[in-house]
C-alpha positions as MATLAB code, in Angstrom:
seq = 'XXXXXXXXXXXXXXXXXXXXXXXXXXXXXXXXXXXXXXXXXXXXXXXXXXXXXXXXXXXXXXXXXXXXXXXXXXXXXXXXXXXXXXXXXXXXXXXXXXXXXXXXXXXXXXXXXXXXXXXXXXXXXXXXXXXXXXXXXXXXXXXXXXXX';
ca = [
      59.478   -6.478  -66.244;
      62.912   -7.534  -67.509;
      61.886  -11.195  -67.569;
      58.981  -10.682  -70.045;
      61.282   -8.707  -72.396;
      63.889  -11.477  -72.287;
      61.224  -14.122  -72.865;
      59.773  -12.093  -75.756;
      63.226  -11.696  -77.369;
      63.933  -15.394  -76.929;
      60.581  -16.298  -78.508;
      61.269  -14.004  -81.478;
      64.764  -15.484  -81.906;
      63.417  -19.031  -81.743;
      60.717  -18.204  -84.318;
      63.302  -16.658  -86.656;
      65.547  -19.718  -86.390;
      62.610  -22.058  -86.987;
      61.410  -20.115  -90.020;
      64.874  -19.871  -91.542;
      65.295  -23.615  -91.069;
      62.019  -24.256  -92.865;
      62.845  -21.999  -95.778;
      66.296  -23.471  -96.333;
      64.884  -26.979  -96.133;
      62.255  -26.116  -98.743;
      64.850  -24.543 -101.034;
      67.166  -27.545 -100.865;
      64.395  -30.065 -101.603;
      63.061  -27.960 -104.462;
      63.547  -29.265 -107.989;
      65.800  -31.926 -109.476;
      69.496  -32.297 -108.713;
      72.138  -32.778 -111.390;
      72.338  -36.481 -110.592;
      68.553  -36.914 -110.703;
      68.472  -35.116 -114.045;
      71.209  -37.386 -115.439;
      69.312  -40.476 -114.228;
      66.127  -39.171 -115.892;
      68.147  -38.600 -119.096;
      69.380  -42.223 -119.095;
      65.880  -43.482 -118.268;
      64.450  -41.560 -121.250;
      67.165  -43.090 -123.460;
      66.407  -46.606 -122.241;
      62.666  -46.125 -122.793;
      63.216  -44.393 -126.163;
      60.933  -41.688 -124.791;
      61.379  -38.474 -126.795;
      58.799  -36.598 -124.714;
      60.485  -37.496 -121.412;
      63.852  -36.351 -122.764;
      62.415  -33.099 -124.145;
      60.751  -32.387 -120.779;
      64.214  -32.238 -119.188;
      65.050  -29.173 -121.337;
      64.557  -25.547 -120.271;
      60.972  -24.354 -120.595;
      60.255  -22.330 -123.701;
      63.285  -23.504 -125.664;
      62.797  -24.067 -129.374;
      63.867  -27.282 -131.103;
      64.027  -29.450 -127.984;
      61.891  -32.225 -129.454;
      63.965  -32.324 -132.652;
      67.207  -32.639 -130.663;
      65.645  -35.213 -128.334;
      64.647  -37.304 -131.374;
      68.243  -37.230 -132.672;
      69.633  -38.316 -129.290;
      67.065  -41.112 -128.929;
      67.746  -42.296 -132.509;
      71.480  -42.467 -131.790;
      71.475  -43.919 -128.258;
      67.958  -45.005 -127.307;
      66.805  -48.465 -126.247;
      70.199  -49.813 -125.213;
      69.278  -50.849 -121.669;
      71.947  -48.669 -120.080;
      73.096  -49.374 -116.523;
      74.899  -46.419 -114.966;
      78.346  -47.254 -113.580;
      79.371  -43.746 -112.517;
      78.415  -40.083 -112.650;
      80.739  -37.138 -112.139;
      79.265  -33.650 -111.827;
      81.458  -30.604 -112.356;
      80.709  -26.893 -112.093;
      83.683  -25.506 -114.020;
      81.789  -22.560 -115.533;
      79.826  -21.492 -112.467;
      77.265  -22.605 -109.877;
      74.349  -22.355 -112.345;
      76.010  -24.486 -115.034;
      77.033  -28.135 -114.782;
      78.527  -30.873 -116.872;
      77.680  -34.408 -115.807;
      79.815  -37.213 -117.191;
      77.893  -40.495 -117.231;
      79.584  -43.849 -117.757;
      77.341  -46.845 -118.355;
      77.204  -50.326 -119.795;
      74.445  -51.372 -122.180;
      72.537  -54.662 -122.147;
      75.111  -56.179 -124.544;
      78.019  -55.276 -122.246;
      79.213  -52.389 -124.438;
      80.607  -49.286 -122.786;
      78.714  -46.007 -123.117;
      79.694  -42.551 -121.915;
      78.345  -39.084 -122.463;
      78.669  -35.588 -121.075;
      75.326  -33.954 -120.301;
      75.392  -30.151 -120.237;
      72.983  -28.660 -117.721;
      71.830  -25.350 -116.353;
      69.781  -24.404 -113.342;
      66.279  -23.070 -114.017;
      64.007  -21.971 -111.178;
      65.539  -24.352 -108.646;
      65.869  -27.418 -110.851;
      68.559  -28.721 -113.195;
      67.675  -28.991 -116.883;
      69.616  -30.375 -119.838;
      70.724  -28.052 -122.599;
      68.531  -28.904 -125.587;
      67.269  -26.580 -128.291;
      67.774  -22.846 -128.037;
      66.161  -19.868 -126.392;
      63.683  -17.880 -128.478;
      65.480  -15.303 -130.601;
      68.635  -17.394 -130.956;
      68.014  -19.237 -134.190;
      71.648  -19.802 -135.108;
      71.671  -17.409 -138.038;
      74.335  -14.762 -138.444;
      71.750  -11.980 -138.343;
      71.559   -9.835 -135.280;
      68.187   -8.322 -134.384;
      69.978   -5.012 -133.780;
      72.105   -5.159 -136.918;
      72.726   -1.897 -138.755;
      74.451   -3.628 -141.671;
      72.004   -3.568 -144.648;
      73.458   -6.867 -145.902;
      72.302   -8.591 -142.706;
      68.709   -7.342 -142.739;
];
């Protein structure tokens, strides 16, 4: 009877290892990496695609399309070819800054730092603002009558 118990324990161990391997594989292939997000950013610039750029922003943020329009107006349609990308996580594992160096179709140098955060397993660019953060000096919990 010892052999069936050993076989049972081995089968359970093997199943646990297999399942943990599957779940970690799924988690690592989930979403967009920082580099993929930066490439999508440059692609949106090259295509002058405001919607594609805005879609890289966190879901539910306000003003993403307006900011995307400003970025496209300033840097869009240049035919950028990425030379290098450097990703850093100086603030923490859920925040990244990606420095992109590129050359445009005229041979001019281009570089930018793309601020990113991680949202539900994918990297997004920081555009717009979260609801409730409109940039005013008023606090929703303010007790100062002058700020109401």
